[in-house]
C-alpha positions, 0 to 999 in steps of 0.5 A: 183355778178357783178365783180368790175370795173377795176381801171382807168389807168393813163398815155398817151392817147396811153397807156390808149386806149390800156388798154381799148381794152385789157382784161388784168389787167395792173399795176397801177405803174411800175419801175421808169423811170431811172430803166426802161431806164437801162433795155432798154440799153445794155452796148454798147449803155450805153457807147455811151450815157455816152460819149455823156453826158460827151463830151464837146460841139462841135463848131457849123458849122461856115459859114454854111448857115442856111435855112430860113424856118418855122420848125414848119409849116414843121412838122405840114404839115408832121403830117397833111399828116399822119393824113389824111392817117389815116383818109382816110384809106379805111379799116377804112371808115364806109360803107354807108347804101345801099338802100333796095329793089333794083333789085339785092337783090334777086341775092346778094351773102351772105357777105364774112366773115370779116377778120383782115388781111386787117386791119393788112396790113393797120396798118403796112403800116401806121406805116411805113409811120409814122416811115419814116416821123418822122425819117426824121424830127428828123434828119433834126431838129438835123441838124438845131440845130447843126448850132445854137450853141455848146450847141445846137449841143451837144443836137442834138448829144445826141438826135441822140444817144438816138434815136439809143439806144431806137429805137429798143425797141420802134419798138418792142413795137409798133410792138406788137400793131397789135396783140393787135388790132387783139385780140380786133377784135376777141373778138368783132366778137365773141360777134357779133355772126351771124352778124360777116360776115356783113361788115356794122355791128355795132361791125365792125364800133366800131372796125374801130373807135377804130383802128383809135383812136389807130393810131392817139394816136400812131402818137402823141407818135412818134411825141414827139421827134420831138416836143422836138427838135422844142421846143429847136429850139424855145428857142434859 
C-alpha cells in the first residue's frame, strides 16, 4: 500500500521549502507566538524589553540634519546585490553540456566524487553577507526613525532591543540550515547511485536549484525587519 501523502504545511515560504527537503513530519501547529517568544527570551532580555515598552518617548534629536535620500531604493539596491550573489554563486551554476567526441575524451579522467563541502562554504559565506547587510540597514533605518519624532524614536529603541533579544536564537536556527541541506544532498546522491560522481547529473542540478531557492527565501526572512522599519518611515 502506498503511504499517505504528507499534509501540506502552511507558513512562510522559507519554512515550507525546508519542510519539503526533509523527511521529518513537521507539526501543523505550534505554540502561540507569545508563548514561543517567552521561550526565546531570558530574564535579562525580558527586563530590557519591558523597560523599552514602558519608557516614555524620548525627544527626537533637534537640529540633527536628516539626509535626503530614498531609503526604499537603498534597501532595494542592497537586496538586489545579495540576490545577485546568490544567483551568481559558481557552485549553484548548472554546468553546460560538453560536446561529445572531442580528442581529449579518451584521456579524460573519471570525475571526482561530488562533495557537499563547497556548497556549505558558499552557504555560510552568503549567510554572513546577508547578516552584515541587513544589520547595517536596520541600524541605519533606526537612526533615521529616531530623527523623525519621539514616537518614532521609541519605535527605533524597541527594535534595537528586539534585535538584541532575538538575534542569538535566530542565528542558531538559521545556522542549522546547512545541515538540513547536507542531509538533502546525501539523500539525493544516494538515490542517484552510480551517477553520484557526475557534476552534471540531474540530481545535482536539482539540488543546486533547491539550495538557491532556500537562500532566496532566507534572504526574504532576513529582510522582514528592514521592511518593517521602512514601512514605519513611510507612514510618518
